[in-house]
ROVEX-149227 format. One record per residue (C-alpha): residue in one letter; residue number from 1; x, y, z. Coordinates in steps of 0.02 Angstrom, whole numbers, plus 50000, padded with zeros to 5 digits. Example, Ala and Ser with C-alpha at 12.3 -4.5 7.8 and 13.67 -1.06 7.14 Angstrom:
REM ROVEX-149227
code  pos  x  y  z
A  1  50615  49775  50390
S  2  50684  49947  50357
***
This chain:
REM ROVEX-149227
code  pos  x  y  z
X  1  51568  51975  45975
X  2  51727  51925  45941
X  3  51773  52098  45819
X  4  51701  52197  45966
X  5  51832  52104  46086
X  6  51959  52140  45968
X  7  51927  52318  45953
X  8  51906  52332  46131
X  9  52080  52254  46142
X  10  52167  52364  46021
X  11  52097  52522  46080
X  12  52171  52468  46273
X  13  52346  52425  46181
X  14  52364  52578  46095
X  15  52308  52697  46231
X  16  52420  52599  46352
X  17  52558  52600  46231
X  18  52552  52784  46214
X  19  52541  52819  46396
X  20  52693  52706  46446
X  21  52796  52797  46288
X  22  52744  52954  46364
X  23  52792  52902  46531
X  24  52968  52839  46451
X  25  52976  52996  46355
X  26  52960  53096  46533
X  27  53101  53007  46611
X  28  53210  53022  46457
X  29  53179  53214  46481
X  30  53209  53201  46654
X  31  53369  53112  46616
X  32  53409  53228  46470
X  33  53384  53400  46590
X  34  53494  53325  46733
X  35  53350  53296  46853
X  36  53395  53133  46895
X  37  53571  53203  46955
X  38  53484  53265  47118
X  39  53317  53156  47107
X  40  53268  52968  47105
X  41  53091  52908  47067
X  42  53082  52791  47233
X  43  53225  52877  47377
X  44  53274  53034  47422
X  45  53448  53085  47320
X  46  53499  53263  47345
X  47  53298  53318  47328
X  48  53146  53221  47369
X  49  53104  53043  47284
X  50  52979  53086  47154
X  51  52854  52960  47230
X  52  52872  53068  47359
X  53  52827  53226  47278
X  54  52676  53139  47191
X  55  52612  53084  47367
X  56  52636  53251  47446
X  57  52527  53346  47303
X  58  52398  53209  47270
X  59  52246  53305  47257
X  60  52313  53463  47241
X  61  52237  53564  47089
X  62  52370  53691  47089
X  63  52521  53567  47102
X  64  52560  53550  46912
X  65  52579  53734  46899
X  66  52677  53766  47066
X  67  52801  53623  47031
X  68  52825  53691  46845
X  69  52866  53857  46914
X  70  52993  53772  47042
X  71  53078  53681  46899
X  72  53106  53823  46799
X  73  53132  53949  46949
X  74  53203  53838  47095
X  75  53148  53831  47260
X  76  53199  53797  47440
X  77  53121  53766  47611
X  78  52996  53630  47566
X  79  53097  53471  47574
X  80  53227  53530  47688
X  81  53392  53648  47684
X  82  53458  53626  47520
X  83  53387  53728  47385
X  84  53345  53673  47207
X  85  53438  53778  47085
X  86  53343  53851  46938
X  87  53351  53752  46788
X  88  53378  53867  46639
X  89  53395  53719  46525
X  90  53225  53687  46535
X  91  53083  53785  46441
X  92  52912  53815  46505
X  93  52831  53658  46404
X  94  52956  53549  46466
X  95  52934  53601  46657
X  96  52759  53561  46644
X  97  52777  53394  46552
X  98  52905  53360  46702
X  99  52787  53409  46829
X  100  52645  53319  46762
X  101  52752  53163  46733
X  102  52815  53181  46938
X  103  52633  53206  46994
X  104  52584  53039  46894
X  105  52707  52931  46975
X  106  52645  52803  47104
***
C-alpha cells in the first residue's frame, strides 16, 4: 500500500512540475517576445489582461487558433480601439504555445 501511495505521489509531483515548468516557460516566452509590454496577467495595460482573454474565450474550441493568428498578424476592435500589431519576432509554434498558455490562465 505504501508503495502504491509513493508511486501516485511521484506521478502527481512529476506531472505537476512539468505543468508548472510549462507555465513558467510560457511566461518567459511572453516576456522574451515583448508581450508583457502591453499585457499583464491580471489587469489591462495597453491590451487586455490575460485572465480576461482566457475568460472571454473559455469553452471556444476555435480560440487557440484564432488567438495564435492574432499574435502573428495582429488585430483590432475586439478589446477596444487600440490595435495589436503583428509580431514578426514570433513564429507559428511560439504563437500556438502563447495562445494555449493565455487560455490556460485562471
